[in-house]
N, C-alpha and C positions, 0 to 999 in steps of 0.2 A: 504549412505550421508544420509540418514537420524537421525543415532545417530549423525553424524556431528553440532555442531553447528554454523550458517551461520555468524552471528553478535556477536562483543564481547563488546560493548555500547548497546543494546538492552533495556535493564533495566532501567539505568539510562538516557538517550534521551527517553523514555517512560514510566513511572513509574509507570503509569494507563492502560496498555495494559492488555486486559484480560489475562490472564492463556492460554486459549485454544487457541488465536490468535498468544502468545507470543512462543504456541512450535509449532503452527502449518511454521508460520515464521522462526524460528528457524530449523527446521528439511525440510527449501525449499518448501515444498509444497503449502504454499502461500509467495506470494510477496507484500511487501510494498514501498510505493512512495509516495515518501512529493508533494505537487500538485503546482505547479504553478502558483501563483496566478497575475502574472502580463502577463500572455498571454491573446491575445482577447479571445480566446475561453473559458478561464474559466470568465472572463468578463460579457459573453455574457449567460454564463449556471448560476450564479449567479442572474442574472436580472429573470431569471425561477425560479430556487430552491434557492432560501432568503437562507438555510441552510447553501450551499455551503461556505460563508464567515467567518464561524465557522470554516470548514476544514481544516486541515495542512495536512492529511496523505490519503491514500486511498488502502485498502488490495484486495487484489485479487488474481485470478488463472494466474499464467502463460501459465499454458498449454490445455485455453481455446483460439483457433484462431479465426481467426475475424469473420468467418462465421459463429460462433457462440456464438458470444458478446452478440446479445439479450437474450439469457441466464443465463448470468451470473448474478452475485449480487454483490454490491461494496459495503464495509465498509469503511465509513469514519472517521475517527477520529480524536479529536484535538491536538494540541500541546504537550499535555502528553502522550496522544495515550490511550486516553479512549473513549467509541466509542461513537460517536452523530446518527448516522442514517444510513440507509443503502437504495441504489437505484439499480435499476435493469439496464441494459445493454439499455432495452427500452426506459429508462428515460434518460441516460448520456452515452455518449462514452469518452473512456478516452482517446484514441490516442490524442497526439498531448496537454493532459493536465498537464504530470505531469514530475518533476523533479525530479534528483538525492537526495538520501538523505544525512544526515548526521553521519550515521551510518556505523559503520567500519565491515569490514570481519576478519575474524578471522583468524589465519595461518593458520591452519586445513582445513578449508573449500577452503582457496587463491590456498591454496597445491592440492586439491583434483579437484579442477576446472579446474587449469593448465595443467592437465597430457592431 
C-alpha cells in the first residue's frame, strides 16, 4: 500500500506541505486530520497553548495506541500545510480534537482499503 497515493487533492489543499510529510502521509505512514476549532477541548487547549489558534491540521501516527500516546510527537500545520510547531503527547491529547479533512481519497486507495 505504500506505493499507492492516499489523497488525490493534497497538493492543491496544502501547497506548503513539506515533501517529507507529503510522502509519509501519501504512503499512509502518518495520518493528517483537521482540527475542530469549535469543540470545547480545543478552546481549553488554546488557552494554554496560544499557537494552537493558528493551527488548522495535525499530523500524527495512527499506529500508536492510546497507552503510548505520551511518547508521540504531533506536527501542527497552518491552513496551507506549512509546519508551525510540534507538541508531544505529554503536552496535548488529540482525542476529541480532530475533525474530518477536506482531502479526497484516490480511487486506488479506496479500492485497496475496501478489500
